[in-house]
N, C-alpha and C positions, 0 to 999 in steps of 0.2 A: 167725336168721330167714332164710327163703328169699328169693331175689331176685325182683323184679317180673318177670312173664312177658315174655319178649322179643318175643312175638307181640302187639303192641299192639292189633291188630284184634280178636282173640278176647277180650282182657281188658277193653277199654274200649268198643269200637264194637259196638253191638247190631245195628242194622239200618239200611238205607237205604230211602228212599221217594222216588219221583218222581211228581208229580201234574200233570196237564194239565187246564186248564179250557177248555171249548169251548161255543159256542152256534151256533144255526142262523139263517141269514140271513132266512128267510121266516116265522119264528116269534118271538113275544116271548120274552125271556130268562126270564121267569117265566110259564110256561104255566098258564092257569087253566081251559082248556076240556078236558073229559074226552076228547072225540073226538080233539083234536089231541095231547093227552098220550099216549094209547095208540098213535096213529099214529107218533109219534116213537119210542116204545119199540120198535115193530115194525121201523122203519127201522134203528135202531141194532143190533138183534138180527140182522137180515139182513146188515148191513154187516160184522159180526164173524165171519161164517161162515168166511172164509178166514184169519182171524187166530188161530184155535184153537178149542177146544171150551169153550163157556161155558154155565153154567146160568143161566136167567133166573128172577128172583124179583120178584113184585110186592109192594111193601111192605104193601099193604092185605090181602094174603092170608097174611101171616106172623104167628105168635103173638108176644106181647110178649116171651116168653123167647127166641125165635129172634132177634128184633131186638136184644135186649140182648147176646146172644152174638156176633152179627155185629159190633156196635159194639165190644165188648171185643177183638175180633180186628182192629180198625181197617178192616174191610171196608166198613162204611158209617158215615155220620156222623149226629149228632143232627139236623142240618138235613134230611137225607133222611127220617129217621123222622117229623119234624114235618110233612113234605110227603107223608105216607103216602097221601093220596087219589090222587095221581098218580105217586108215586115208584116206581122199579124199580131193580134192580141186576143186573148180569151178572158172574158170578164163575167163574174158570177152575178146573180140577180140583184143583190144589195150593194154591189160595187165595193165589197170589202176585200176581194181577191182579184188580182189580174195576173195573167201569165203572158209575158211578152215573148214573142218568137222572132229571132233574128235582130236582137238589139246589139249591144256590145258583145254579149255572149249569145249562143244559140237560144238558150232559154233563161229568162229572168222571171222568177216567181215572186210575188209580193202580197202580203196580207196587212191590212190596216185595221186598227181597233182604237176606239176612244179610250183615253186614260192611260195609265201605266199597266199595260197588259202584254208585255213582250213575250212572256212564257206561253200565254194563251194563243197569241198570234203565231208563235213558232210551232206549237202543237198542231194548229190548223194547217199550217203550211207543210208540216211534216207528212200529213196524210196525203196531200197532193203530191209531194215529192216522192213518196213511196210508190204511188200509182205510176208516176213517170218512170221510176227506176225498174218497176216490174215489166214495163212494156218497151223501154228504150235502153240502149247500151250507153250508159252515162260514162263520160271520160273521167276516169278515177285512177289515181296512183297510190299504191300501198305506202309509198314513201312521203308523198307530198299531199295527198288527199284529193279533193276535187280540182280538176285542171280548168283554168279560166283564161280568158283572153288577156286580162290584165293581171300582172303578178300580185297586185295588192289584194286580189280576191282568192288567190290560191289557198287551199286548205279546206276550210269549211264552206267557203263561198258565201258566207253569211254576213249580211249587214243588218245590224239591229239599231234602230234609231227612235228617239222620242222627241217630239216637238214640244217646246216649252214657251210659255209667255213670261218674259223677263224684263218688264219695264224698269224696275228699280236698279237691277244690276247693269242695265244699259245706260241709264241716266247717270249713274255713279261712275261709269267707266270701268267697273270691275269685271265686266264680261271678258275683256281682253286678257286679264290676269288668269281668269278661270280657264280660258282656252289653252293658255300655256301650261297650266298645272295638269289638266286632264290629258294633255298630249303625252305626258310621261307614262301614262297607263294605257297607251295605245288607243286613245279616244280623240275625237275632234268635235269642234263646234262649227256648224255651217248655217247658211240661211235657210229660208223656208223651202226652197226647191233644191236643196242639196249643194253639191260641189260647185263653187263659182257664183252662187247666188247670194243676195244680200238679205238681211233680216227684214221681214215684212211684218209691220205692226208689232215690233218687239218679239217676233217669233223666231226661235232658233232650233236647229236640230242637233241633238247630242247623239253621236254614233261611234261605232268602233272603226278603227282603221286596220287593226291587226286581225288577220283571219288564219294565219298559219301558226301551228304550234300550240293552239288553244282549242278547247272544245266549244261546241255551240253553247252549252250551258254556262261555261266560264265567260264567254262573250256577253251573254245576256245579263249575268250577274254584275259584271263590271259596269255595264251601261246603267243598270238599275241602281247600283250603289252611287254612281256619279250623279244620276238624276235626283236621287233622294237628298244628297248633300247640297246640290245646287238649289233645290226647292227650299231647303232650310236657310240658305244664304239669301235667297230672294225674299223670303218672309222677314228675315232680320233687317235686310236693307230697306224693305218697304216700310217697316215700322220707323226706322231711323230717318228716312227721307220725308215721307208723307205725314208721319205722326207729329212732326214739329211744325208743320204748315197746314193745320187743320182747315182753316177758312179758305186758304188759297187752293188747296186740293179739292175741297168741296165745290168751290167756284168753277174750277176748270172742268170737273166732271159734269156738273149740272149744265154748264155752257155747251159742252160737247153733246150731251143728250138733247139739249134744246135745238142745236143745229141739225142733228140727225132726224129729229121728229118734225122739223118744220121746213127743211130745205126743199127747194123746187128743183134745183139741179145739183147733182151730187157726183162729182168725178171720183173714181175709185181711190186715188191716192188721198184725196181729202177725206173720203169715208174712212179709210184705214187710220188716219191720224185721230179722228174723233172717236171711232169705235174702240180704239185702244184705250182711250181715256175712260170711256164708259165701262169697259171690262175691268179696268183698274178700280173704278168706283164700285163695281159689283163685288170685287174681291175685298174691298175695304168696308163693305156693308153700307156704303153711301147711297146705293141704288138697290132696291130689293128685287133681285132676280132669283127665282127658284132654281133655275138651271142655267148656269153660266155657259154650259156647253152649247146652248142654242145660239149664243153670240158667235162661237167658233163656226157653227154651221152657216150662219148668216154671212160671215166673212167669205166663205167659199162660194155660196150660192149667188152672190152678186158680182162675182168676177166677170170681166167683160164678155168673154166667149160663152161662159155658162149662162149668163143673163140673156144673150142673144139666142142661144139654143132653146132656153125655156120659152122665149117669145115666138120662136119658130122661124126666124130669119135674121140675117145680119143687120144690125141697126147702126145708124150714124152715131157718132160720139155724143151729140146732144140728146138724141133719143135714148141712148143708154143711160146717160146721167139723169134724165127725167124719170125713166122707169125705175132706176136704182133708188132715187129719192123717195118715190112712192112706196116701193116694197120695204125699204128700210124703216121708214116712218111708221108704217102700219105694223110691221113685225116687232119693233122695239116696244111700242105701246102695248101690244098683245102679250109679249113676254113679261112686261112689268105688271100687267093686270093679273097674270096667272101667279 
């Protein structure tokens, strides 16, 4: 059997996200007046001119399909969709930054980056946050810090999260114990879409819960330290579980690859099951992929709404499964060839 990829980041760590929650001093945290809501959106839009090029979208003007696709890309939340009467979002050209307006808080800024890059993502978001602070009167208390709609965000208003691929810890059942252990340090384990969601394809988010009484850099360090420890545990558990079952592991990986490259119809849940096996095989060196991150991109790009958006219209379930099978088969063979 091949050895586990020495590059822990590419094999286990999928992406980093930093989110900041902000409100305005002269407005309620839950704006219900149409005139105020639109005025705030205009102010945020003007404030971001110097922070980069952003496209402004009003939630009420977007189709259901567009909203679903944005949510599948993590650019917006269900909370923002539910507040569609007033909600808006500003998104930069490469979709690495989105600024939601009138979500749970008046402003929710977030930045995404591949790999373990929380510090870099926070630095990028700080530039945006500084521009907002220059142009808007942000609700801030000398005693408590940034004031937010939910008390769990008061203080820094910062949520730092890293998404990890943890098949070995999942199959061994140790992920539950880890969740309990990191909770003592003010951290939590959630599913792919955050609070209340389940793990999708062995993917989990490790993030902070404590935002008061700690600095932004302390939060980031805690999350990074936890992620590093979990990665080491995943690597050790991978060797223990799969190293003892070389032929069986190789069989399941090759079969999964065969299904994905030969399927005619491929429902998303079935795709997730098999692609998780293929990614495991890549991490173990059983399948030669130069960039495992391309598998992570593929997982996002063939989600139901994103697939329809790429095609240009809403498709039936059968047509989606047909198109997904075609895209996945071609992409995996191309990745393997490279």
